[in-house]
N, C-alpha and C positions, 0 to 999 in steps of 0.2 A: 884484876886487869887481865886482858886476853891478848895473845899474839896470834894472828892468823898468818900462816906460812904454808904455801902450797896446798891450800884447802884444808889444812889441819889446824886445829885450835890448840894452843899451849897456854895454860893458865900460869900467870906469874905471881910470885909471892910478894906481898906488900913489904916485907921486912928486908928483902935483899934488893940491892940496886938493880934497876930495870936493865941497864946496859949490860951488866955482868950476866944476867939471866939470858938475855937475847943472844949474847956471844956464846954462851954455853950451849944453847939450843942449836945455833948455827954450826958449832964445832961438830955436832953429830951428823951434819950434812956435808962436812969437809969444806966449809966455806967461811968467810968472815963477814963481819958487820959492815965493812966498807964496800962490799959488793951490792948492797941493797939501798933502796930509798924507802923510808918509813912514813906512813900516813896515819893520822889519827884525827878524828872529828873533821874530816874533809880537808885537812891541811898537811903539808909536809912537816915532819917532826925534825927540827934542827938540833934540838937538845932534849934529852929524856928527863932533865931536871924538873921541867914544868908540866909534865904530862899528868893529867888527872887519873886517879886510880880507877875510874869507871870507863876509861877509854879503851876501845878495841884498836890495837895497833896492827896495821896491815903492812906486810913487807913485800916489796916489788923489786925485780931486777930491771934496772933501766936498760932499754934497748937503743942502739944507735940507729940513726936513719931519720927519715922524715917523710914528707908527702911523696916524693919520688917522681912526680910528673907523669904518671901513667895516663891520666886524662888527656894530656897534651899529645901523647903518642897515639891515642885513639882518634883524635881529631884529624891527624895527618894521613 
């Protein structure tokens, strides 16, 4: 299993719980697992219990904001 974080790949051990390994990796970045959204196989991972061992997990920091209405400002 593979965790992709900030363009770096981290290989995960099959014998250690996934969530514990990810938290350990994130501790080295001085952050926690709650600051990220995790994707695997094109879907959001809600629980690491059912993640396949062949899945590449991608970690993203959710950003606040939205469309912003810039196009409407250009029209006026």
